[in-house]
PDB file of N, CA, C and O in Angstrom:
ATOM      1  N   MET A   1       8.536 -48.084 -44.259  1.00  0.00           N
ATOM      2  CA  MET A   1       7.638 -47.301 -45.080  1.00  0.00           C
ATOM      3  C   MET A   1       7.526 -45.905 -44.488  1.00  0.00           C
ATOM      4  O   MET A   1       7.369 -45.756 -43.276  1.00  0.00           O
ATOM      5  N   ASN A   2       7.606 -44.882 -45.328  1.00  0.00           N
ATOM      6  CA  ASN A   2       7.512 -43.510 -44.858  1.00  0.00           C
ATOM      7  C   ASN A   2       6.074 -43.147 -44.546  1.00  0.00           C
ATOM      8  O   ASN A   2       5.151 -43.533 -45.265  1.00  0.00           O
ATOM      9  N   THR A   3       5.894 -42.402 -43.467  1.00  0.00           N
ATOM     10  CA  THR A   3       4.572 -41.919 -43.094  1.00  0.00           C
ATOM     11  C   THR A   3       4.236 -40.716 -43.974  1.00  0.00           C
ATOM     12  O   THR A   3       5.077 -39.832 -44.136  1.00  0.00           O
ATOM     13  N   PRO A   4       3.027 -40.657 -44.549  1.00  0.00           N
ATOM     14  CA  PRO A   4       2.685 -39.496 -45.386  1.00  0.00           C
ATOM     15  C   PRO A   4       2.617 -38.222 -44.554  1.00  0.00           C
ATOM     16  O   PRO A   4       2.214 -38.238 -43.391  1.00  0.00           O
ATOM     17  N   TYR A   5       3.017 -37.127 -45.173  1.00  0.00           N
ATOM     18  CA  TYR A   5       3.037 -35.841 -44.492  1.00  0.00           C
ATOM     19  C   TYR A   5       1.608 -35.356 -44.299  1.00  0.00           C
ATOM     20  O   TYR A   5       0.825 -35.325 -45.247  1.00  0.00           O
ATOM     21  N   ALA A   6       1.272 -34.980 -43.082  1.00  0.00           N
ATOM     22  CA  ALA A   6      -0.080 -34.514 -42.758  1.00  0.00           C
ATOM     23  C   ALA A   6      -0.320 -33.146 -43.386  1.00  0.00           C
ATOM     24  O   ALA A   6       0.611 -32.357 -43.544  1.00  0.00           O
ATOM     25  N   ALA A   7      -1.562 -32.872 -43.739  1.00  0.00           N
ATOM     26  CA  ALA A   7      -1.920 -31.598 -44.354  1.00  0.00           C
ATOM     27  C   ALA A   7      -1.790 -30.444 -43.363  1.00  0.00           C
ATOM     28  O   ALA A   7      -1.476 -29.321 -43.758  1.00  0.00           O
ATOM     29  N   SER A   8      -2.028 -30.712 -42.083  1.00  0.00           N
ATOM     30  CA  SER A   8      -1.906 -29.652 -41.093  1.00  0.00           C
ATOM     31  C   SER A   8      -0.433 -29.388 -40.801  1.00  0.00           C
ATOM     32  O   SER A   8       0.382 -30.309 -40.748  1.00  0.00           O
ATOM     33  N   ALA A   9      -0.117 -28.130 -40.616  1.00  0.00           N
ATOM     34  CA  ALA A   9       1.265 -27.751 -40.364  1.00  0.00           C
ATOM     35  C   ALA A   9       1.638 -28.096 -38.931  1.00  0.00           C
ATOM     36  O   ALA A   9       0.896 -27.796 -37.997  1.00  0.00           O
ATOM     37  N   CYS A  10       2.777 -28.719 -38.768  1.00  0.00           N
ATOM     38  CA  CYS A  10       3.271 -29.041 -37.439  1.00  0.00           C
ATOM     39  C   CYS A  10       4.788 -29.064 -37.477  1.00  0.00           C
ATOM     40  O   CYS A  10       5.391 -29.226 -38.538  1.00  0.00           O
ATOM     41  N   TRP A  11       5.383 -28.907 -36.346  1.00  0.00           N
ATOM     42  CA  TRP A  11       6.829 -28.919 -36.241  1.00  0.00           C
ATOM     43  C   TRP A  11       7.277 -30.346 -35.995  1.00  0.00           C
ATOM     44  O   TRP A  11       6.811 -30.995 -35.058  1.00  0.00           O
ATOM     45  N   THR A  12       8.167 -30.831 -36.821  1.00  0.00           N
ATOM     46  CA  THR A  12       8.650 -32.198 -36.647  1.00  0.00           C
ATOM     47  C   THR A  12      10.139 -32.174 -36.351  1.00  0.00           C
ATOM     48  O   THR A  12      10.857 -31.270 -36.779  1.00  0.00           O
ATOM     49  N   THR A  13      10.589 -33.168 -35.622  1.00  0.00           N
ATOM     50  CA  THR A  13      12.011 -33.271 -35.312  1.00  0.00           C
ATOM     51  C   THR A  13      12.640 -34.489 -35.960  1.00  0.00           C
ATOM     52  O   THR A  13      13.793 -34.819 -35.684  1.00  0.00           O
ATOM     53  N   SER A  14      11.890 -35.156 -36.819  1.00  0.00           N
ATOM     54  CA  SER A  14      12.392 -36.336 -37.496  1.00  0.00           C
ATOM     55  C   SER A  14      12.330 -36.122 -38.999  1.00  0.00           C
ATOM     56  O   SER A  14      11.396 -35.498 -39.502  1.00  0.00           O
ATOM     57  N   SER A  15      13.313 -36.633 -39.711  1.00  0.00           N
ATOM     58  CA  SER A  15      13.342 -36.431 -41.155  1.00  0.00           C
ATOM     59  C   SER A  15      12.713 -37.600 -41.906  1.00  0.00           C
ATOM     60  O   SER A  15      12.479 -37.482 -43.109  1.00  0.00           O
ATOM     61  N   PHE A  16      12.431 -38.716 -41.253  1.00  0.00           N
ATOM     62  CA  PHE A  16      11.844 -39.903 -41.873  1.00  0.00           C
ATOM     63  C   PHE A  16      12.623 -40.333 -43.114  1.00  0.00           C
ATOM     64  O   PHE A  16      12.029 -40.759 -44.104  1.00  0.00           O
ATOM     65  N   GLY A  17      13.927 -40.224 -43.063  1.00  0.00           N
ATOM     66  CA  GLY A  17      14.773 -40.660 -44.156  1.00  0.00           C
ATOM     67  C   GLY A  17      14.922 -39.641 -45.261  1.00  0.00           C
ATOM     68  O   GLY A  17      15.659 -39.884 -46.217  1.00  0.00           O
ATOM     69  N   ASP A  18      14.249 -38.510 -45.165  1.00  0.00           N
ATOM     70  CA  ASP A  18      14.371 -37.459 -46.175  1.00  0.00           C
ATOM     71  C   ASP A  18      15.490 -36.510 -45.778  1.00  0.00           C
ATOM     72  O   ASP A  18      16.214 -36.747 -44.811  1.00  0.00           O
ATOM     73  N   GLN A  19      15.620 -35.429 -46.543  1.00  0.00           N
ATOM     74  CA  GLN A  19      16.601 -34.413 -46.189  1.00  0.00           C
ATOM     75  C   GLN A  19      16.228 -33.790 -44.846  1.00  0.00           C
ATOM     76  O   GLN A  19      15.060 -33.778 -44.457  1.00  0.00           O
ATOM     77  N   THR A  20      17.218 -33.283 -44.158  1.00  0.00           N
ATOM     78  CA  THR A  20      16.968 -32.723 -42.833  1.00  0.00           C
ATOM     79  C   THR A  20      16.704 -31.224 -42.873  1.00  0.00           C
ATOM     80  O   THR A  20      16.695 -30.569 -41.831  1.00  0.00           O
ATOM     81  N   ASP A  21      16.489 -30.674 -44.067  1.00  0.00           N
ATOM     82  CA  ASP A  21      16.180 -29.247 -44.178  1.00  0.00           C
ATOM     83  C   ASP A  21      14.796 -28.968 -43.606  1.00  0.00           C
ATOM     84  O   ASP A  21      13.934 -29.845 -43.546  1.00  0.00           O
ATOM     85  N   THR A  22      14.613 -27.728 -43.193  1.00  0.00           N
ATOM     86  CA  THR A  22      13.316 -27.300 -42.690  1.00  0.00           C
ATOM     87  C   THR A  22      12.378 -27.097 -43.871  1.00  0.00           C
ATOM     88  O   THR A  22      12.747 -26.471 -44.864  1.00  0.00           O
ATOM     89  N   SER A  23      11.171 -27.623 -43.761  1.00  0.00           N
ATOM     90  CA  SER A  23      10.209 -27.499 -44.853  1.00  0.00           C
ATOM     91  C   SER A  23       9.564 -26.121 -44.848  1.00  0.00           C
ATOM     92  O   SER A  23       9.650 -25.391 -43.860  1.00  0.00           O
ATOM     93  N   GLU A  24       8.918 -25.769 -45.955  1.00  0.00           N
ATOM     94  CA  GLU A  24       8.246 -24.480 -46.048  1.00  0.00           C
ATOM     95  C   GLU A  24       7.087 -24.399 -45.053  1.00  0.00           C
ATOM     96  O   GLU A  24       6.825 -23.339 -44.485  1.00  0.00           O
ATOM     97  N   GLY A  25       6.404 -25.506 -44.847  1.00  0.00           N
ATOM     98  CA  GLY A  25       5.298 -25.529 -43.882  1.00  0.00           C
ATOM     99  C   GLY A  25       5.779 -25.266 -42.470  1.00  0.00           C
ATOM    100  O   GLY A  25       5.143 -24.532 -41.713  1.00  0.00           O
ATOM    101  N   GLU A  26       6.905 -25.869 -42.118  1.00  0.00           N
ATOM    102  CA  GLU A  26       7.454 -25.651 -40.779  1.00  0.00           C
ATOM    103  C   GLU A  26       7.901 -24.204 -40.596  1.00  0.00           C
ATOM    104  O   GLU A  26       7.722 -23.622 -39.526  1.00  0.00           O
ATOM    105  N   LEU A  27       8.486 -23.625 -41.652  1.00  0.00           N
ATOM    106  CA  LEU A  27       8.889 -22.225 -41.571  1.00  0.00           C
ATOM    107  C   LEU A  27       7.685 -21.310 -41.450  1.00  0.00           C
ATOM    108  O   LEU A  27       7.746 -20.297 -40.753  1.00  0.00           O
ATOM    109  N   ALA A  28       6.590 -21.650 -42.119  1.00  0.00           N
ATOM    110  CA  ALA A  28       5.376 -20.838 -42.025  1.00  0.00           C
ATOM    111  C   ALA A  28       4.810 -20.883 -40.613  1.00  0.00           C
ATOM    112  O   ALA A  28       4.395 -19.857 -40.075  1.00  0.00           O
ATOM    113  N   VAL A  29       4.792 -22.079 -40.007  1.00  0.00           N
ATOM    114  CA  VAL A  29       4.289 -22.215 -38.637  1.00  0.00           C
ATOM    115  C   VAL A  29       5.188 -21.462 -37.670  1.00  0.00           C
ATOM    116  O   VAL A  29       4.700 -20.806 -36.750  1.00  0.00           O
ATOM    117  N   LEU A  30       6.489 -21.550 -37.869  1.00  0.00           N
ATOM    118  CA  LEU A  30       7.421 -20.827 -37.010  1.00  0.00           C
ATOM    119  C   LEU A  30       7.240 -19.319 -37.159  1.00  0.00           C
ATOM    120  O   LEU A  30       7.269 -18.588 -36.169  1.00  0.00           O
ATOM    121  N   SER A  31       7.055 -18.854 -38.385  1.00  0.00           N
ATOM    122  CA  SER A  31       6.824 -17.430 -38.620  1.00  0.00           C
ATOM    123  C   SER A  31       5.540 -16.959 -37.943  1.00  0.00           C
ATOM    124  O   SER A  31       5.509 -15.885 -37.343  1.00  0.00           O
ATOM    125  N   GLU A  32       4.477 -17.769 -38.039  1.00  0.00           N
ATOM    126  CA  GLU A  32       3.221 -17.418 -37.380  1.00  0.00           C
ATOM    127  C   GLU A  32       3.396 -17.357 -35.871  1.00  0.00           C
ATOM    128  O   GLU A  32       2.874 -16.453 -35.218  1.00  0.00           O
ATOM    129  N   HIS A  33       4.125 -18.312 -35.319  1.00  0.00           N
ATOM    130  CA  HIS A  33       4.376 -18.333 -33.872  1.00  0.00           C
ATOM    131  C   HIS A  33       5.157 -17.090 -33.446  1.00  0.00           C
ATOM    132  O   HIS A  33       4.838 -16.475 -32.429  1.00  0.00           O
ATOM    133  N   LEU A  34       6.164 -16.724 -34.209  1.00  0.00           N
ATOM    134  CA  LEU A  34       6.971 -15.559 -33.850  1.00  0.00           C
ATOM    135  C   LEU A  34       6.168 -14.270 -33.950  1.00  0.00           C
ATOM    136  O   LEU A  34       6.356 -13.360 -33.144  1.00  0.00           O
ATOM    137  N   SER A  35       5.270 -14.184 -34.934  1.00  0.00           N
ATOM    138  CA  SER A  35       4.443 -12.980 -35.024  1.00  0.00           C
ATOM    139  C   SER A  35       3.471 -12.905 -33.853  1.00  0.00           C
ATOM    140  O   SER A  35       3.180 -11.815 -33.359  1.00  0.00           O
ATOM    141  N   LEU A  36       2.966 -14.049 -33.405  1.00  0.00           N
ATOM    142  CA  LEU A  36       2.106 -14.062 -32.218  1.00  0.00           C
ATOM    143  C   LEU A  36       2.880 -13.637 -30.982  1.00  0.00           C
ATOM    144  O   LEU A  36       2.350 -12.919 -30.134  1.00  0.00           O
ATOM    145  N   CYS A  37       4.117 -14.069 -30.872  1.00  0.00           N
ATOM    146  CA  CYS A  37       4.947 -13.686 -29.727  1.00  0.00           C
ATOM    147  C   CYS A  37       5.223 -12.178 -29.741  1.00  0.00           C
ATOM    148  O   CYS A  37       5.246 -11.541 -28.688  1.00  0.00           O
ATOM    149  N   GLN A  38       5.431 -11.614 -30.928  1.00  0.00           N
ATOM    150  CA  GLN A  38       5.681 -10.173 -31.014  1.00  0.00           C
ATOM    151  C   GLN A  38       4.438  -9.392 -30.617  1.00  0.00           C
ATOM    152  O   GLN A  38       4.538  -8.361 -29.952  1.00  0.00           O
ATOM    153  N   ARG A  39       3.258  -9.879 -31.024  1.00  0.00           N
ATOM    154  CA  ARG A  39       2.027  -9.211 -30.635  1.00  0.00           C
ATOM    155  C   ARG A  39       1.796  -9.335 -29.137  1.00  0.00           C
ATOM    156  O   ARG A  39       1.175  -8.460 -28.533  1.00  0.00           O
ATOM    157  N   ALA A  40       2.287 -10.413 -28.529  1.00  0.00           N
ATOM    158  CA  ALA A  40       2.098 -10.621 -27.096  1.00  0.00           C
ATOM    159  C   ALA A  40       2.840  -9.578 -26.275  1.00  0.00           C
ATOM    160  O   ALA A  40       2.497  -9.347 -25.116  1.00  0.00           O
ATOM    161  N   ASN A  41       3.842  -8.953 -26.853  1.00  0.00           N
ATOM    162  CA  ASN A  41       4.606  -7.944 -26.135  1.00  0.00           C
ATOM    163  C   ASN A  41       3.960  -6.567 -26.212  1.00  0.00           C
ATOM    164  O   ASN A  41       4.518  -5.597 -25.699  1.00  0.00           O
ATOM    165  N   HIS A  42       2.828  -6.468 -26.826  1.00  0.00           N
ATOM    166  CA  HIS A  42       2.141  -5.182 -26.952  1.00  0.00           C
ATOM    167  C   HIS A  42       1.662  -4.732 -25.577  1.00  0.00           C
ATOM    168  O   HIS A  42       1.400  -5.559 -24.704  1.00  0.00           O
ATOM    169  N   ARG A  43       1.549  -3.422 -25.386  1.00  0.00           N
ATOM    170  CA  ARG A  43       1.193  -2.857 -24.079  1.00  0.00           C
ATOM    171  C   ARG A  43      -0.193  -3.282 -23.600  1.00  0.00           C
ATOM    172  O   ARG A  43      -0.416  -3.455 -22.402  1.00  0.00           O
ATOM    173  N   LEU A  44      -1.110  -3.448 -24.530  1.00  0.00           N
ATOM    174  CA  LEU A  44      -2.477  -3.779 -24.136  1.00  0.00           C
ATOM    175  C   LEU A  44      -2.727  -5.283 -24.042  1.00  0.00           C
ATOM    176  O   LEU A  44      -3.858  -5.713 -23.820  1.00  0.00           O
ATOM    177  N   PHE A  45      -1.681  -6.074 -24.210  1.00  0.00           N
ATOM    178  CA  PHE A  45      -1.856  -7.526 -24.176  1.00  0.00           C
ATOM    179  C   PHE A  45      -2.376  -7.989 -22.818  1.00  0.00           C
ATOM    180  O   PHE A  45      -3.253  -8.850 -22.752  1.00  0.00           O
ATOM    181  N   LEU A  46      -1.850  -7.432 -21.747  1.00  0.00           N
ATOM    182  CA  LEU A  46      -2.296  -7.810 -20.411  1.00  0.00           C
ATOM    183  C   LEU A  46      -3.763  -7.458 -20.198  1.00  0.00           C
ATOM    184  O   LEU A  46      -4.517  -8.243 -19.623  1.00  0.00           O
ATOM    185  N   LEU A  47      -4.167  -6.281 -20.662  1.00  0.00           N
ATOM    186  CA  LEU A  47      -5.563  -5.887 -20.575  1.00  0.00           C
ATOM    187  C   LEU A  47      -6.448  -6.835 -21.375  1.00  0.00           C
ATOM    188  O   LEU A  47      -7.532  -7.210 -20.929  1.00  0.00           O
ATOM    189  N   GLN A  48      -5.983  -7.216 -22.549  1.00  0.00           N
ATOM    190  CA  GLN A  48      -6.734  -8.160 -23.372  1.00  0.00           C
ATOM    191  C   GLN A  48      -6.900  -9.497 -22.652  1.00  0.00           C
ATOM    192  O   GLN A  48      -7.968 -10.105 -22.719  1.00  0.00           O
ATOM    193  N   CYS A  49      -5.874  -9.951 -21.977  1.00  0.00           N
ATOM    194  CA  CYS A  49      -5.958 -11.216 -21.235  1.00  0.00           C
ATOM    195  C   CYS A  49      -6.991 -11.124 -20.116  1.00  0.00           C
ATOM    196  O   CYS A  49      -7.785 -12.043 -19.916  1.00  0.00           O
ATOM    197  N   TYR A  50      -6.976 -10.014 -19.392  1.00  0.00           N
ATOM    198  CA  TYR A  50      -7.956  -9.837 -18.315  1.00  0.00           C
ATOM    199  C   TYR A  50      -9.378  -9.782 -18.860  1.00  0.00           C
ATOM    200  O   TYR A  50     -10.288 -10.382 -18.287  1.00  0.00           O
ATOM    201  N   LEU A  51      -9.570  -9.067 -19.961  1.00  0.00           N
ATOM    202  CA  LEU A  51     -10.903  -8.973 -20.549  1.00  0.00           C
ATOM    203  C   LEU A  51     -11.390 -10.329 -21.050  1.00  0.00           C
ATOM    204  O   LEU A  51     -12.562 -10.666 -20.882  1.00  0.00           O
ATOM    205  N   GLU A  52     -10.504 -11.108 -21.662  1.00  0.00           N
ATOM    206  CA  GLU A  52     -10.879 -12.441 -22.117  1.00  0.00           C
ATOM    207  C   GLU A  52     -11.254 -13.336 -20.933  1.00  0.00           C
ATOM    208  O   GLU A  52     -12.185 -14.136 -21.026  1.00  0.00           O
ATOM    209  N   ALA A  53     -10.533 -13.199 -19.833  1.00  0.00           N
ATOM    210  CA  ALA A  53     -10.850 -13.984 -18.641  1.00  0.00           C
ATOM    211  C   ALA A  53     -12.200 -13.577 -18.070  1.00  0.00           C
ATOM    212  O   ALA A  53     -12.975 -14.430 -17.638  1.00  0.00           O
ATOM    213  N   MET A  54     -12.488 -12.267 -18.064  1.00  0.00           N
ATOM    214  CA  MET A  54     -13.779 -11.799 -17.553  1.00  0.00           C
ATOM    215  C   MET A  54     -14.927 -12.265 -18.433  1.00  0.00           C
ATOM    216  O   MET A  54     -15.969 -12.680 -17.925  1.00  0.00           O
ATOM    217  N   VAL A  55     -14.750 -12.202 -19.744  1.00  0.00           N
ATOM    218  CA  VAL A  55     -15.793 -12.661 -20.662  1.00  0.00           C
ATOM    219  C   VAL A  55     -16.017 -14.155 -20.499  1.00  0.00           C
ATOM    220  O   VAL A  55     -17.157 -14.618 -20.492  1.00  0.00           O
ATOM    221  N   SER A  56     -14.941 -14.904 -20.369  1.00  0.00           N
ATOM    222  CA  SER A  56     -15.065 -16.343 -20.167  1.00  0.00           C
ATOM    223  C   SER A  56     -15.790 -16.665 -18.864  1.00  0.00           C
ATOM    224  O   SER A  56     -16.632 -17.562 -18.813  1.00  0.00           O
ATOM    225  N   TYR A  57     -15.453 -15.927 -17.820  1.00  0.00           N
ATOM    226  CA  TYR A  57     -16.098 -16.116 -16.520  1.00  0.00           C
ATOM    227  C   TYR A  57     -17.583 -15.779 -16.600  1.00  0.00           C
ATOM    228  O   TYR A  57     -18.425 -16.523 -16.098  1.00  0.00           O
ATOM    229  N   ALA A  58     -17.892 -14.654 -17.232  1.00  0.00           N
ATOM    230  CA  ALA A  58     -19.286 -14.228 -17.336  1.00  0.00           C
ATOM    231  C   ALA A  58     -20.090 -15.159 -18.237  1.00  0.00           C
ATOM    232  O   ALA A  58     -21.255 -15.440 -17.958  1.00  0.00           O
ATOM    233  N   ALA A  59     -19.482 -15.633 -19.302  1.00  0.00           N
ATOM    234  CA  ALA A  59     -20.194 -16.514 -20.229  1.00  0.00           C
ATOM    235  C   ALA A  59     -20.544 -17.850 -19.580  1.00  0.00           C
ATOM    236  O   ALA A  59     -21.564 -18.457 -19.905  1.00  0.00           O
ATOM    237  N   SER A  60     -19.711 -18.292 -18.682  1.00  0.00           N
ATOM    238  CA  SER A  60     -19.996 -19.568 -18.027  1.00  0.00           C
ATOM    239  C   SER A  60     -21.031 -19.414 -16.914  1.00  0.00           C
ATOM    240  O   SER A  60     -21.540 -20.408 -16.395  1.00  0.00           O
ATOM    241  N   ARG A  61     -21.340 -18.178 -16.550  1.00  0.00           N
ATOM    242  CA  ARG A  61     -22.319 -17.902 -15.495  1.00  0.00           C
ATOM    243  C   ARG A  61     -23.313 -16.855 -15.970  1.00  0.00           C
ATOM    244  O   ARG A  61     -23.460 -15.801 -15.350  1.00  0.00           O
ATOM    245  N   VAL A  62     -23.990 -17.147 -17.064  1.00  0.00           N
ATOM    246  CA  VAL A  62     -24.861 -16.175 -17.717  1.00  0.00           C
ATOM    247  C   VAL A  62     -26.000 -15.729 -16.804  1.00  0.00           C
ATOM    248  O   VAL A  62     -26.242 -14.529 -16.669  1.00  0.00           O
ATOM    249  N   VAL A  63     -26.693 -16.658 -16.184  1.00  0.00           N
ATOM    250  CA  VAL A  63     -27.851 -16.315 -15.359  1.00  0.00           C
ATOM    251  C   VAL A  63     -27.418 -15.480 -14.159  1.00  0.00           C
ATOM    252  O   VAL A  63     -28.056 -14.476 -13.842  1.00  0.00           O
ATOM    253  N   THR A  64     -26.357 -15.880 -13.501  1.00  0.00           N
ATOM    254  CA  THR A  64     -25.873 -15.134 -12.341  1.00  0.00           C
ATOM    255  C   THR A  64     -25.412 -13.735 -12.757  1.00  0.00           C
ATOM    256  O   THR A  64     -25.688 -12.754 -12.067  1.00  0.00           O
ATOM    257  N   THR A  65     -24.711 -13.651 -13.887  1.00  0.00           N
ATOM    258  CA  THR A  65     -24.244 -12.355 -14.377  1.00  0.00           C
ATOM    259  C   THR A  65     -25.419 -11.437 -14.691  1.00  0.00           C
ATOM    260  O   THR A  65     -25.379 -10.252 -14.357  1.00  0.00           O
ATOM    261  N   LEU A  66     -26.458 -11.959 -15.324  1.00  0.00           N
ATOM    262  CA  LEU A  66     -27.640 -11.154 -15.624  1.00  0.00           C
ATOM    263  C   LEU A  66     -28.342 -10.704 -14.344  1.00  0.00           C
ATOM    264  O   LEU A  66     -28.786  -9.559 -14.254  1.00  0.00           O
ATOM    265  N   ALA A  67     -28.444 -11.589 -13.356  1.00  0.00           N
ATOM    266  CA  ALA A  67     -29.095 -11.235 -12.093  1.00  0.00           C
ATOM    267  C   ALA A  67     -28.312 -10.140 -11.365  1.00  0.00           C
ATOM    268  O   ALA A  67     -28.906  -9.190 -10.855  1.00  0.00           O
ATOM    269  N   VAL A  68     -27.004 -10.266 -11.314  1.00  0.00           N
ATOM    270  CA  VAL A  68     -26.179  -9.248 -10.650  1.00  0.00           C
ATOM    271  C   VAL A  68     -26.265  -7.925 -11.408  1.00  0.00           C
ATOM    272  O   VAL A  68     -26.360  -6.861 -10.797  1.00  0.00           O
ATOM    273  N   GLY A  69     -26.233  -7.992 -12.731  1.00  0.00           N
ATOM    274  CA  GLY A  69     -26.370  -6.773 -13.526  1.00  0.00           C
ATOM    275  C   GLY A  69     -27.706  -6.097 -13.299  1.00  0.00           C
ATOM    276  O   GLY A  69     -27.763  -4.873 -13.178  1.00  0.00           O
ATOM    277  N   LEU A  70     -28.785  -6.866 -13.238  1.00  0.00           N
ATOM    278  CA  LEU A  70     -30.109  -6.316 -12.980  1.00  0.00           C
ATOM    279  C   LEU A  70     -30.178  -5.691 -11.592  1.00  0.00           C
ATOM    280  O   LEU A  70     -30.768  -4.623 -11.426  1.00  0.00           O
ATOM    281  N   LEU A  71     -29.587  -6.339 -10.597  1.00  0.00           N
ATOM    282  CA  LEU A  71     -29.552  -5.778  -9.249  1.00  0.00           C
ATOM    283  C   LEU A  71     -28.779  -4.465  -9.204  1.00  0.00           C
ATOM    284  O   LEU A  71     -29.197  -3.520  -8.534  1.00  0.00           O
ATOM    285  N   LEU A  72     -27.650  -4.402  -9.917  1.00  0.00           N
ATOM    286  CA  LEU A  72     -26.867  -3.170  -9.945  1.00  0.00           C
ATOM    287  C   LEU A  72     -27.634  -2.046 -10.629  1.00  0.00           C
ATOM    288  O   LEU A  72     -27.613  -0.908 -10.157  1.00  0.00           O
ATOM    289  N   ILE A  73     -28.307  -2.348 -11.730  1.00  0.00           N
ATOM    290  CA  ILE A  73     -29.091  -1.322 -12.435  1.00  0.00           C
ATOM    291  C   ILE A  73     -30.239  -0.833 -11.552  1.00  0.00           C
ATOM    292  O   ILE A  73     -30.525   0.363 -11.495  1.00  0.00           O
ATOM    293  N   THR A  74     -30.885  -1.764 -10.871  1.00  0.00           N
ATOM    294  CA  THR A  74     -31.988  -1.392  -9.977  1.00  0.00           C
ATOM    295  C   THR A  74     -31.479  -0.527  -8.829  1.00  0.00           C
ATOM    296  O   THR A  74     -32.098   0.482  -8.491  1.00  0.00           O
ATOM    297  N   ALA A  75     -30.364  -0.912  -8.231  1.00  0.00           N
ATOM    298  CA  ALA A  75     -29.807  -0.139  -7.125  1.00  0.00           C
ATOM    299  C   ALA A  75     -29.393   1.260  -7.577  1.00  0.00           C
ATOM    300  O   ALA A  75     -29.628   2.235  -6.863  1.00  0.00           O
ATOM    301  N   LEU A  76     -28.785   1.365  -8.742  1.00  0.00           N
ATOM    302  CA  LEU A  76     -28.366   2.675  -9.235  1.00  0.00           C
ATOM    303  C   LEU A  76     -29.536   3.549  -9.615  1.00  0.00           C
ATOM    304  O   LEU A  76     -29.483   4.766  -9.438  1.00  0.00           O
ATOM    305  N   SER A  77     -30.602   2.945 -10.138  1.00  0.00           N
ATOM    306  CA  SER A  77     -31.771   3.745 -10.513  1.00  0.00           C
ATOM    307  C   SER A  77     -32.518   4.260  -9.292  1.00  0.00           C
ATOM    308  O   SER A  77     -33.103   5.341  -9.350  1.00  0.00           O
ATOM    309  N   THR A  78     -32.516   3.518  -8.189  1.00  0.00           N
ATOM    310  CA  THR A  78     -33.178   3.981  -6.965  1.00  0.00           C
ATOM    311  C   THR A  78     -32.386   5.088  -6.281  1.00  0.00           C
ATOM    312  O   THR A  78     -32.964   5.928  -5.591  1.00  0.00           O
ATOM    313  N   LEU A  79     -31.079   5.097  -6.466  1.00  0.00           N
ATOM    314  CA  LEU A  79     -30.243   6.148  -5.872  1.00  0.00           C
ATOM    315  C   LEU A  79     -30.384   7.459  -6.629  1.00  0.00           C
ATOM    316  O   LEU A  79     -30.199   8.526  -6.044  1.00  0.00           O
ATOM    317  N   LEU A  80     -30.698   7.406  -7.882  1.00  0.00           N
ATOM    318  CA  LEU A  80     -30.816   8.647  -8.683  1.00  0.00           C
ATOM    319  C   LEU A  80     -32.208   9.109  -8.605  1.00  0.00           C
ATOM    320  O   LEU A  80     -32.553  10.133  -9.196  1.00  0.00           O
TER     321      LEU A  80
END
C-alpha cells in the first residue's frame, strides 16, 4: 500500500512505486534552500549571526543583562 504524500514539503529519495521524477513540491523546497544559501553569502551574514547569538544569550539571561546594563548606565552617569 502506498503511503499518502504529506502536506509538508520534504525531500524524498524513494518513489514508492510512482514515477521517479522530481515533484513540484520538492523543487520548491530545493529552490527555497538555494535562495537561503545565496543569502548566506551576503557580506553582513556573519554580523547577523553574531547579533542573533548575542540576542539569544541576552534573552536567556534577562535579569543579569538588565543588572549589568543598569550598572553600566550608573557608572557612565557618575563619570559625566
